[in-house]
RODO-2510 file (C-alpha; in nm, 4 decimals, decimal comma):
residues 325
     n   res          X          Y          Z
     1     m    10,8072   -12,2251    -5,3030
     2     p    10,6495   -12,4994    -5,5194
     3     t    10,3580   -12,7000    -5,3892
     4     n    10,2778   -13,0599    -5,4749
     5     n    10,0354   -12,9738    -5,7614
     6     l    10,0676   -13,1899    -6,0728
     7     y    10,0609   -13,0459    -6,4189
     8     p    10,0701   -13,2586    -6,7361
     9     r    10,4385   -13,3217    -6,8090
    10     y    10,4290   -13,1477    -7,1495
    11     s    10,1880   -12,8660    -7,0684
    12     f    10,3139   -12,5187    -7,1421
    13     v    10,1674   -12,4129    -6,8085
    14     q    10,3679   -12,5491    -6,5123
    15     e    10,3926   -12,4722    -6,1467
    16     v    10,7267   -12,2965    -6,1400
    17     d    10,9438   -12,1118    -6,3954
    18     a    11,2189   -12,3145    -6,5577
    19     p    11,5613   -12,2393    -6,4050
    20     s    11,7644   -11,9859    -6,5940
    21     g    12,1292   -11,9017    -6,6319
    22     a    12,2754   -12,2492    -6,5794
    23     c    12,5036   -12,3984    -6,8436
    24     g    12,3651   -12,1985    -7,1349
    25     s    11,9957   -12,2357    -7,0608
    26     g    11,9369   -11,8714    -7,1419
    27     d    11,7245   -11,6136    -6,9693
    28     k    11,3949   -11,6921    -6,8110
    29     f    11,1168   -11,7051    -7,0717
    30     c    10,7569   -11,5966    -6,9908
    31     l    10,4708   -11,7140    -7,2073
    32     p    10,3150   -11,4326    -7,4122
    33     l     9,9494   -11,3591    -7,3493
    34     s     9,7409   -11,0863    -7,5075
    35     s     9,4001   -11,1974    -7,3876
    36     n     9,2910   -11,4107    -7,0951
    37     a     9,0744   -11,6081    -7,3432
    38     n     9,4025   -11,7455    -7,4874
    39     v     9,5044   -11,9689    -7,2060
    40     a     9,3504   -12,2933    -7,0740
    41     f     9,5256   -12,5727    -6,8858
    42     q     9,4881   -12,8819    -6,6639
    43     v     9,6196   -12,9284    -6,3134
    44     t     9,5755   -13,1758    -6,0329
    45     l     9,5485   -13,0197    -5,6880
    46     r     9,6320   -13,2121    -5,3731
    47     n     9,5736   -13,1404    -5,0075
    48     i     9,2315   -12,9943    -5,0754
    49     s     9,0673   -12,9270    -4,7394
    50     v     8,7033   -12,8232    -4,6811
    51     l     8,7051   -12,5233    -4,4566
    52     q     8,3362   -12,5222    -4,3738
    53     t     8,2344   -12,4206    -4,0233
    54     g     7,8945   -12,2973    -3,9266
    55     a     7,7758   -12,0575    -4,1966
    56     a     8,0990   -12,0802    -4,4025
    57     y     8,0767   -12,2238    -4,7569
    58     p     8,3672   -12,3130    -4,9929
    59     t     8,3407   -12,1470    -5,3381
    60     d     8,4699   -12,2900    -5,6582
    61     p     8,8430   -12,2434    -5,7166
    62     y     8,9556   -11,9671    -5,9444
    63     l     9,2623   -11,7983    -6,0882
    64     a     9,3972   -11,4636    -5,9751
    65     v     9,6471   -11,2579    -6,1593
    66     v     9,9447   -11,1670    -5,9370
    67     p    10,2888   -11,0018    -5,9928
    68     s    10,5608   -11,2365    -6,1104
    69     d    10,7455   -11,1955    -5,7820
    70     f    10,4396   -11,2923    -5,5724
    71     a    10,5346   -11,5518    -5,3108
    72     c    10,3514   -11,8649    -5,4207
    73     s    10,3023   -12,1519    -5,1801
    74     y    10,0330   -12,3662    -5,0256
    75     d     9,8857   -12,1485    -4,7559
    76     t     9,5477   -12,0807    -4,5931
    77     i     9,4874   -11,7293    -4,4638
    78     d     9,2348   -11,6582    -4,1947
    79     y     9,0387   -11,3401    -4,2540
    80     t     8,7933   -11,3946    -3,9665
    81     g     8,9984   -11,1693    -3,7343
    82     g     9,0047   -10,8785    -3,9813
    83     m     9,1431   -10,7842    -4,3230
    84     h     9,4759   -10,9342    -4,4128
    85     p     9,7287   -10,7356    -4,6233
    86     l     9,7349   -11,0069    -4,8907
    87     f     9,3656   -10,9440    -4,9585
    88     r     9,4455   -10,6050    -5,1067
    89     q     9,7219   -10,7436    -5,3285
    90     l     9,4959   -10,9972    -5,5063
    91     q     9,3129   -10,9141    -5,8283
    92     r     9,0384   -11,1678    -5,8963
    93     f     9,0652   -11,3076    -6,2502
    94     a     8,7947   -11,5681    -6,2426
    95     f     8,7727   -11,8709    -6,4755
    96     s     8,4896   -12,1091    -6,5134
    97     n     8,6194   -12,4574    -6,4776
    98     h     8,5371   -12,8275    -6,4886
    99     y     8,6727   -13,0474    -6,2132
   100     e     8,6395   -13,3828    -6,0551
   101     y     8,7466   -13,5186    -5,7198
   102     l     8,9882   -13,8101    -5,7441
   103     t     8,9584   -13,8507    -5,3678
   104     m     8,6885   -13,6704    -5,1763
   105     p     8,8060   -13,4214    -4,9072
   106     s     8,6600   -13,4352    -4,5544
   107     f     8,7011   -13,2309    -4,2414
   108     s     8,9953   -13,4401    -4,1381
   109     v     9,1427   -13,5851    -4,4562
   110     p     9,2489   -13,3629    -4,7520
   111     g     9,1313   -13,4685    -5,0950
   112     t     9,2725   -13,4537    -5,4504
   113     g     9,0999   -13,3049    -5,7556
   114     r     9,1706   -13,2640    -6,1297
   115     f     9,0886   -12,9183    -6,2597
   116     f     9,0426   -12,7788    -6,6064
   117     f     9,0682   -12,3998    -6,6094
   118     d     8,9188   -12,2313    -6,9165
   119     t     8,6800   -11,9657    -7,0461
   120     p     8,7446   -11,6783    -6,8124
   121     d     8,4498   -11,4656    -6,7120
   122     i     8,6631   -11,1529    -6,6602
   123     d     8,9019   -11,0173    -6,9160
   124     f     9,2112   -10,7974    -6,8869
   125     d     9,0322   -10,4859    -6,9859
   126     s     8,7676   -10,5356    -6,7209
   127     l     9,0277   -10,5375    -6,4450
   128     t     9,0645   -10,2099    -6,2580
   129     v     9,3156   -10,0999    -5,9968
   130     v     9,1431   -10,1032    -5,6573
   131     d     9,3394   -10,0632    -5,3308
   132     n     9,6725   -10,1011    -5,5149
   133     t     9,5752   -10,4345    -5,6693
   134     f     9,7872   -10,5500    -5,9664
   135     v     9,6613   -10,5212    -6,3241
   136     p     9,9238   -10,6128    -6,5875
   137     a     9,9844   -10,3645    -6,8612
   138     v    10,1514   -10,4527    -7,1930
   139     g    10,5053   -10,5557    -7,1146
   140     d    10,4324   -10,6581    -6,7519
   141     c    10,5092   -11,0036    -6,6237
   142     f    10,2619   -11,1876    -6,4040
   143     k    10,1475   -11,5283    -6,2842
   144     f     9,8231   -11,6994    -6,2099
   145     a     9,7608   -11,7943    -5,8507
   146     i     9,5201   -12,0817    -5,7883
   147     v     9,2853   -11,9693    -5,5143
   148     w     9,0009   -12,1263    -5,3229
   149     d     8,7868   -11,9101    -5,0974
   150     t     8,5542   -11,9940    -4,8132
   151     v     8,2864   -11,7279    -4,7689
   152     d     8,0044   -11,6472    -4,5307
   153     g     7,6358   -11,6102    -4,6137
   154     v     7,6807   -11,2660    -4,7768
   155     g     7,9916   -11,3600    -4,9766
   156     d     8,2614   -11,2075    -4,7566
   157     v     8,5860   -11,4114    -4,7554
   158     l     8,6503   -11,5916    -4,4293
   159     y     8,9384   -11,8149    -4,5412
   160     r     9,1529   -11,7993    -4,8548
   161     t     9,3685   -12,0915    -4,9576
   162     f     9,6487   -12,0520    -5,2166
   163     f     9,7414   -12,3590    -5,4180
   164     g    10,0589   -12,2128    -5,5577
   165     c    10,1108   -12,0286    -5,8888
   166     t    10,1771   -12,1029    -6,2516
   167     n    10,4916   -12,0136    -6,4371
   168     c    10,5215   -11,6557    -6,5602
   169     f    10,3407   -11,4844    -6,8439
   170     v    10,4045   -11,1491    -7,0151
   171     r    10,1154   -10,9382    -7,1408
   172     i    10,1632   -10,8499    -7,5054
   173     d     9,9836   -10,6422    -7,7677
   174     a     9,6846   -10,8204    -7,9222
   175     d     9,7868   -10,6939    -8,2702
   176     d    10,1201   -10,8745    -8,2820
   177     c    10,1259   -11,0509    -8,6192
   178     y    10,3975   -11,2976    -8,5173
   179     i    10,2093   -11,4392    -8,2203
   180     s     9,9591   -11,7221    -8,2802
   181     v     9,7015   -11,8852    -8,0579
   182     l     9,7324   -12,2590    -8,0391
   183     s     9,4551   -12,4814    -7,9114
   184     y     9,4818   -12,8587    -7,9041
   185     a     9,2908   -13,1572    -7,7603
   186     n     9,2235   -13,5273    -7,8097
   187     n     8,8952   -13,6929    -7,8589
   188     l     8,7028   -13,7789    -7,5410
   189     y     8,8595   -14,0673    -7,3450
   190     n     9,1686   -14,0681    -7,5681
   191     n     9,4217   -13,9716    -7,3036
   192     a     9,7712   -13,9191    -7,4338
   193     f    10,1045   -13,7421    -7,3646
   194     d    10,0194   -13,7237    -6,9939
   195     f     9,7019   -13,5116    -7,0684
   196     d     9,3613   -13,6238    -6,9422
   197     y     9,0647   -13,6138    -7,1762
   198     s     8,8398   -13,8493    -6,9836
   199     y     8,6235   -13,5979    -6,8011
   200     a     8,5954   -13,2478    -6,9426
   201     v     8,3954   -13,2706    -7,2658
   202     n     8,5335   -13,0420    -7,5385
   203     f     8,8209   -12,9156    -7,3217
   204     k     9,1106   -12,7727    -7,5227
   205     n     9,4501   -12,6648    -7,4012
   206     i     9,5143   -12,3091    -7,5200
   207     v     9,8356   -12,1072    -7,5320
   208     e     9,9860   -11,8158    -7,7253
   209     l    10,3318   -11,8594    -7,8773
   210     p    10,5811   -11,6598    -8,0824
   211     m    10,5132   -11,8392    -8,4081
   212     y    10,3335   -11,7833    -8,7425
   213     l    10,2146   -11,9656    -9,0510
   214     s    10,3759   -11,8874    -9,3792
   215     v    10,4425   -11,9921    -9,7445
   216     p    10,1188   -12,1788    -9,8156
   217     e    10,1153   -12,3981   -10,1216
   218     m     9,8849   -12,6375   -10,3028
   219     t     9,9992   -12,9894   -10,3906
   220     n     9,8218   -13,2274   -10,6300
   221     d     9,7456   -13,5954   -10,6317
   222     q     9,6001   -13,6733   -10,9747
   223     k     9,5557   -13,9434   -11,2335
   224     v     9,5276   -13,8896   -11,6075
   225     y     9,4260   -14,1573   -11,8557
   226     n     9,5635   -14,1603   -12,2131
   227     r     9,3019   -14,2877   -12,4566
   228     s     9,3963   -14,4890   -12,7645
   229     d     9,3177   -14,1932   -12,9863
   230     g     9,5683   -13,9811   -12,7932
   231     i     9,3197   -13,7718   -12,5958
   232     e     9,4191   -13,7117   -12,2331
   233     v     9,1338   -13,7616   -11,9847
   234     k     9,1524   -13,6516   -11,6197
   235     l     9,0239   -13,9266   -11,3973
   236     y     9,0564   -13,7419   -11,0657
   237     e     9,2566   -13,4745   -10,8914
   238     r     9,2867   -13,4109   -10,5219
   239     k     9,4431   -13,0919   -10,3840
   240     e     9,6077   -13,0429   -10,0451
   241     e     9,7042   -12,7102    -9,8896
   242     s    10,0006   -12,6947    -9,6618
   243     y    10,1658   -12,4229    -9,4523
   244     m    10,5042   -12,3886    -9,2820
   245     l    10,4822   -12,3165    -8,9145
   246     k    10,7824   -12,1183    -8,7971
   247     t    10,8687   -12,0036    -8,4449
   248     d    11,0912   -11,7359    -8,3031
   249     y    11,3808   -11,8349    -8,0798
   250     m    11,2396   -12,0445    -7,7942
   251     p    11,3827   -12,2674    -7,5268
   252     y    11,3835   -12,6375    -7,6070
   253     y    11,1155   -12,7344    -7,3543
   254     w    10,8743   -12,5030    -7,5431
   255     h    10,9706   -12,6734    -7,8701
   256     k    10,9092   -13,0200    -7,7182
   257     s    10,5753   -12,9129    -7,5793
   258     l    10,4799   -12,7570    -7,9151
   259     d    10,5728   -13,0767    -8,1075
   260     i    10,3611   -13,2823    -7,8674
   261     a    10,0690   -13,0312    -7,8955
   262     l    10,0762   -13,0593    -8,2726
   263     s    10,0536   -13,4345    -8,2386
   264     h     9,7035   -13,4210    -8,0893
   265     d     9,3842   -13,5269    -8,2542
   266     t     9,2554   -13,1711    -8,2978
   267     v     9,4959   -12,8773    -8,3581
   268     n     9,3755   -12,5226    -8,4230
   269     i     9,5977   -12,2269    -8,4928
   270     a     9,4781   -11,8683    -8,5204
   271     s     9,7488   -11,6772    -8,7065
   272     g     9,7217   -11,3275    -8,8467
   273     k     9,9886   -11,4197    -9,1048
   274     a     9,7720   -11,6972    -9,2389
   275     g     9,4849   -11,4535    -9,2858
   276     a     9,7194   -11,2220    -9,4788
   277     y     9,7767   -11,4971    -9,7387
   278     d     9,4107   -11,5961    -9,7706
   279     p     9,1572   -11,3610    -9,6062
   280     y     8,8635   -11,5479    -9,7604
   281     n     8,9408   -11,9092    -9,6666
   282     t     9,1890   -11,8800    -9,3832
   283     a     9,3043   -12,2203    -9,2595
   284     v     9,2535   -12,2738    -8,8838
   285     k     9,2645   -12,6535    -8,8333
   286     f     9,5802   -12,8478    -8,9072
   287     v     9,7489   -13,1866    -8,9139
   288     k    10,1237   -13,2208    -8,8660
   289     k    10,2766   -13,3461    -9,1944
   290     d    10,6450   -13,3950    -9,1178
   291     n    10,8852   -13,4097    -8,8300
   292     y    10,9237   -13,1021    -8,6160
   293     k    11,2717   -12,9491    -8,6593
   294     v    11,4727   -12,7086    -8,4391
   295     d    11,7512   -12,4882    -8,5784
   296     y    11,9611   -12,3950    -8,2770
   297     l    12,1739   -12,0838    -8,2439
   298     k    12,5320   -12,1514    -8,3329
   299     d    12,6430   -12,0441    -7,9880
   300     i    12,7666   -12,2846    -7,7190
   301     f    12,6322   -12,0529    -7,4532
   302     s    12,2730   -12,0665    -7,5793
   303     s    12,0164   -12,3423    -7,5895
   304     l    11,7653   -12,1431    -7,7961
   305     g    11,6424   -12,2358    -8,1367
   306     k    11,3853   -12,1695    -8,4011
   307     g    11,1325   -12,4423    -8,4844
   308     s    10,9656   -12,5287    -8,8113
   309     v    10,7259   -12,7946    -8,9352
   310     k    10,4938   -12,8508    -9,2332
   311     l    10,1255   -12,8490    -9,1475
   312     v     9,8364   -12,9529    -9,3700
   313     n     9,5028   -12,7728    -9,3754
   314     a     9,2716   -13,0368    -9,2146
   315     n     8,9563   -12,8841    -9,3567
   316     p     8,9953   -12,8422    -9,7372
   317     v     8,6702   -12,7429    -9,9095
   318     s     8,5790   -12,8635   -10,2573
   319     l     8,9291   -12,9688   -10,3392
   320     y     8,8478   -13,2996   -10,5044
   321     n     8,7406   -13,3705   -10,8579
   322     n     8,6378   -13,7232   -10,9627
   323     n     8,5676   -13,7868   -11,3356
   324     c     8,5329   -14,1699   -11,3004
   325     s     8,1493   -14,1746   -11,2809
***
């Protein structure tokens, strides 16, 4: 059951999975994820209550990895009367995070806060199965539950509040050459595309996607002067390196979110395929050069397509020659 959390409209991470099977929408798609370091997102939580009574203290909110069929809803569980079964199903998967209160919570009035989950302090390989807790193996689907605990003076959980779950992910092999890590952000205070960049300094949205960089090429902008004696003199030459970004078949809402991500001020793509072309000066920062295009399957019962767009290396090094001095 969805809660009333608010995610940026074009974020890859949302509260519920997109509906599947209706009018050719295709199967449910889960975002690939090989490392917990490759996901970061924004979310606004509402109905934040402070469960602080006596010696009980609220902790910072965190993410927990749960099976994809985990029942996600807004719910507070009381552990003061003894261990609850849900406690044994939860595998803590903590993230450090920035957050700000939009409206402060009190004992009687819930508050609202904007949260930026990033830089996890526990990775997949550090998770161990304890008391039948869930640890995703390669190929397993899972979700992130947003959790807020209230603990006693020795750290034991007294109350646990669930703020719903994200859409589904699938754990993949970290050596997949056709999966790339995309990170994107705007400059501080330059809010755009429903994303907020006014609070968390240096926050970047991060996601892994089935896409890769290919067919790099160099293009020239040059000017040559023809002297009266017939000698050609180069005045200047500027070189630009471009790549084609290509995706696997993806649903349209992924394509739309990718196009918007590539329209940000700062776009970084870590792609093994790019390193295969140039292992010495691998491009990692890009600017979108042309319009993003989607080539759909020629099948009326499918809404899937492959995307492509030309990207320019935003950090060329020593690619300008000026002979005008």
